[in-house]
C-alpha positions as CSV (number, residue, x, y, z in Angstrom):
1,M,0.3,46.3,10.9
2,A,-0.4,42.6,11.0
3,D,2.5,40.2,10.1
4,N,0.7,37.9,7.7
5,K,3.4,35.6,6.1
6,I,2.6,32.4,4.3
7,Q,4.9,29.6,5.3
8,M,5.4,26.7,2.9
9,P,6.5,23.3,4.1
10,G,10.2,22.8,4.0
11,M,11.9,20.8,1.3
12,F,10.1,20.7,-2.0
13,G,6.7,21.8,-0.6
14,G,5.8,18.2,0.4
15,L,6.5,16.8,-3.1
16,M,8.9,14.0,-3.7
17,R,10.3,12.4,-6.8
18,H,10.0,8.6,-7.1
19,D,13.7,8.1,-6.7
20,E,13.8,9.9,-3.3
21,E,11.2,7.7,-1.6
22,Y,12.1,4.9,0.8
23,K,13.6,1.8,-0.8
24,S,12.8,-1.6,0.6
25,K,15.3,-4.4,0.8
26,F,13.0,-6.6,-1.2
27,M,10.7,-5.5,-4.0
28,I,7.4,-7.2,-5.0
29,S,6.0,-6.5,-8.4
30,P,2.4,-5.4,-8.7
31,T,1.6,-8.6,-10.6
32,A,2.9,-10.8,-7.8
33,V,0.7,-8.8,-5.3
34,I,-2.4,-9.4,-7.4
35,V,-1.6,-13.1,-7.8
36,F,-1.2,-13.5,-4.0
37,V,-4.5,-11.7,-3.3
38,V,-6.4,-13.8,-5.8
39,A,-4.7,-17.0,-4.4
40,I,-5.8,-16.1,-0.9
41,I,-9.4,-15.4,-2.0
42,V,-9.5,-18.8,-3.8
43,L,-8.1,-20.5,-0.7
44,V,-10.7,-18.9,1.6
45,F,-13.5,-20.0,-0.8
46,A,-12.1,-23.5,-1.0
47,L,-11.9,-23.8,2.7
48,R,-15.5,-22.6,3.2
49,I,-16.7,-25.2,0.7
50,F,-14.7,-28.2,1.9
51,L,-14.6,-27.3,5.6
52,P,-18.0,-25.8,6.5
53,V,-18.3,-24.4,10.0
54,S,-21.4,-25.5,11.7
55,G,-22.7,-23.0,14.1
């Protein structure tokens, strides 16, 4: 007779609660991330307008 056993991953079946995840020493809010991304995009466009690369 075949030994067909289903094995689940250990510890909660791969699911974690939010509090059990890795915690960083510094936290950045989602709003700050969006502001940084938009600022970088504006900076890139401004540099392309004011400092065009000839080539």
